[in-house]
C-alpha angles and dihedrals in degrees: 000000000000112000093239092050091047091052091050092047093051091047090051092047091054091048092049092048090053098046104039091075090077089072114019141004118317121243089231090072088066100038106038125071098236121184128191122031093345126236099302092091094047115102113256098246091053090048086054091057091048091050093049092052091048090049091051091052091051090050093053116106092207117098129176110237100181140031134040120313123222108241101161125089121235122259128236108220104173135024126178124168122203114253105234139024120188107198090189090071112086112247094015114161139176119238133187123196114219145169126208142173136202130192100225128340097043139246109296112166138011128184131176132180135202134191129213136211095291098031101269111153130224120185136190128201144188131195123189125207097190119063104238121169091204120039142167123186146112135286114213137198112240097222122342109228109255089219097054116143113250119242142071119329124194130200108235100175149010137193125208127186136181130218091265091061097254110143138185128201111213121200127220095256091057092046090054090060090056099054145289114353103172132073137171126243118210119198126162096165099075134275140230122212097155116104119229123258130236111235105174144325144198135200104233094189108038091166125037125181108217092200094059118079122225114287113278094014133098102214111001115119121250125258133246107212132195132178122213131182119202140168135210124208103180128187120252085348137021115232096186135231111297107180146332137213131201128192125204120193140177112258092259090047090234091129132024141185117212120202129186139181126235109255091208090067095067130077124233115238093026112131092206133037136183107211132198115211126190151151138179124260130189143162089262095053106030139044120227119254145084117314117198124204105261105171145356127200127189124193130191130210091263090061095253114142140183129193132203120202124199124249086224088070097038098275132124102249128092099204092193086080089061105029127047088216129013103192132089117195119209111198124196 
């Protein structure tokens, strides 16, 4: 395969691994050695990261031929959340102190997630670049939503993974034995706990030829494109629609295409947004056929989300009331 096409294919594979979790099972569940309750209880965006790492490992051409392989997940030995977060203070962030150990390859990634009074989620994460078998540090939130509901939030789960891909899902009860799992959010500027609403949508590319590269390029795969319109009502404040995703699958769900909008294209505080969703498709990554709209998810800047699932796949939504057409045809 040409190097440019290989690079595009691998990029697309990582994107697909990350996005497919919105609709079906994640590839990480089959490729990572996960202990504990498995990945079902892990939030979707964290499962996406796990799947992307697993996909990258599968794509690697390096393989250890001698020596002992690490097959055991790391262990979280301490967990201590900070007491108070004031989202009204610019640059405010949540941090959690932790300690962890691993028997061989080293602690690589740690994530933890907490829920508030109305179910809004806040998560913290840590990624290491040096393989240490004993480590103590801090997980941080990467931007606390400015419209977070005030009140007490409690961590109900964590996920830890080593550099060999062994992971462990840790439940809230276990976390509580390791330290402080609750913290208080202060917010006097107004909050938004209401998820956004889907208004309408349109498939921009109802037919895509997998053998034809993207316009103006020699090797890059073509795009599937979708347009979605959504609104956000908010509570004492309106955070605004941030992004949307849409998944299209074959009728038997054996193959799917996941599209997503760019969150940097939307404006906070806006009550309505017109979103452009897309992803690349090619002969190397996708099989030809008809792909029917399976699900749509819309997320606002406060982290509230709502999903719609098609009646064609056993859900409650007739997407023909939102979209003029719901099928994308991929031709060889």
